[in-house]
N, C-alpha and C positions, 0 to 999 in steps of 0.2 A: 775276222772283219774287225779293224779297229773304230773305236767312236761312233758305235752302230746307229747309237740312238739320234744321232744327227745326220742319219742317210736316210733320205729316201728311197724307197726299193720297188722295181717295178718285177712282181714276180710274174715268170710265163709260167701259165696256169692250163694246162690240159685237163683238168679233173680228175688226175689219176694220185696213186698215193705221191708220188714222189714230188710233184710240184704242191702239194695239198702241206705237204710235212713242212717245204719250204716257207710257204704263208705262216704256218704255225711258228716256226723258226723264228724269223724276224718280229713278228709280233710279241715275242718273249724277249728281244731283243729290245724295244721298244721302240723300233723303226716305225716311220711313215708306208704302211705296205697299202699299195696296190694292183692289180693283178692284170693281165694281160689274157685273152682266149683268141686265138688264131687258126680259122676255119681255113684249110689250105689244100678243099675239096678232098682230105681224107672220107675214110670209108665209116671211120666214128665219130664223124664231128659232131652229128646232130646228140647222141647220149654222153659226150663227151661236152661239149656246151652246156646241158643240163646239169651235170655235176659241178663243173667249174661254175656256173649259178649258185647251186647250193652251199660249196664252199663258202664262196663269195659273203652269201649273204651268212651265210654259220659266224663268220670271223667279222662282220658287219663293214668289209671293205670295196671299194670302187673295183669294179669289172669292166674292162674297154675292151674290146671287138671289132677285130678286124675280118672281114672275107675278102679271101684271094679266089677269084674266078679265071678261066680261061686257060688252068693250067692242063697236066696228066691228071686223072684220075688212080690214087695210088690204089692197088688191090691187095697188097700185104703190108706188114708191119715195118718191113725196112726202105726207106725214102732217100736217097744220097743227097747227101746235103741240107737235112733237112735240119739238122739245130742250128746250123750255121745263118740259114733263112730265117728262121722263128727269130734268133739271136738278133740279126741285123735288123728285121722285121721290127722289134721290140726297141732297137736302138734311134732308128727313124721315127717310133710314134711315142718317145720317152717327151713327156711335156715339162721338165726341168734339165737344166743344165750340169746337175752335177747328182751322184747319187751314185745306186747299184741296178744292174738289171740279174736279174738270177734265174738260174737255171735248174732244175733236181736231176742233173745226169748224177750216176755214179758208180762205181765200181763192180767189176765183176761181169764186163761186157764186152763183147769184140769190136763194138764199135766206135772208130777212131774218133769221132764224136764226142766221146764222155770221156776224153783222156785229158790228163793234166797238160800235152804238147796242144791238143787243141785249144784249152782253153788260156793257154799265154800268147799263141796266136793269136786270138780273136782281141784278149787284152791289148796287143799291140795296136791294132785297129784301132781299137775305142779309144786308146791314147791318143793316137794322132787325129780323130776327130771331135774328141772330145777336149782336147788340149789338158792329158792325163784328168778329167774333172767326172768322166762316170768309167765303173771299173764293172767287170762281168765275174759275177758271184754264185757259185758250185759250193754251198755248204756240205754236201754230201759227196764228194769227189771221190773220198778214200774209204766211203761206206759201199756197202755190198747191201741188197735187195734185202736181207735178214736184217741187218742195223738200222734201215729204216722203216720196216718192219716193225721192230722190238721199239721203236722211237714213238713211233705213232702209236702203239700199245699202252705206251708208257705214259706218253702225253694227251692223251685221250683227245687225236687227233680223230675227226669222223671218217672211219676209214669205209663205212659203210654204204656215205652218202659219195665216194667217188669211181670213176668208173675206168677201167685200165683196158679193156676188149680192142685190141688192133683190126678186132674186123666188126666191130661193130654190135656184135651178138651178145646173147645172154651171158653175162658172167659166171663162173670162167668157162668159156667157150671149148678150152681141151683143146685147141689145134694151134692158136697164135703162142708165139711165145711170152707174153705179157700175162694170157691166163693160164699158160703152164708155170709157170715164177707163183700166181696169187695160189695155185691148187697145192704146192709143196708149203707156202705159208700157211695157209690154213690145215695141212694136214698135222703140221709141226704143234697145232696151237693146244 
């Protein structure tokens, strides 16, 4: 990210560790950061929103909220097209004509929408829609979950305020992939 202090940044804030780390990352780069939470009828929408509100308050940033209704009721962590949907919803709701939209995707997953190819394809669309004025940024794209965890510990990102259980249960639930990752990270501390 070049000239970050000149950028307005909209972080897709789910309330989880990765997106919370994104908020912290851009604030340390002196960016003008705001956040967007999208309720798309995911099982964990209520605890995720609570976490996003806590993180936004902690960092003193604006949190916009969108509720999408009428769609599927998602029953597990994998939702086909989820990241593309969230990113384009953020583009539609970006209140400036230049800047960055950020998502906390990282390496170490099998999800195509957490890959460099996905980010490049979406950026081509952003370029066409915004005349090359809005960029998609994924600052942790080459990091794995452990790298983000270590970054959060080192930088004192308030991990205890975050929520990552895909099933909306008390975390770590031991069932969903996010909580299994959390268990491994906690065990190694």
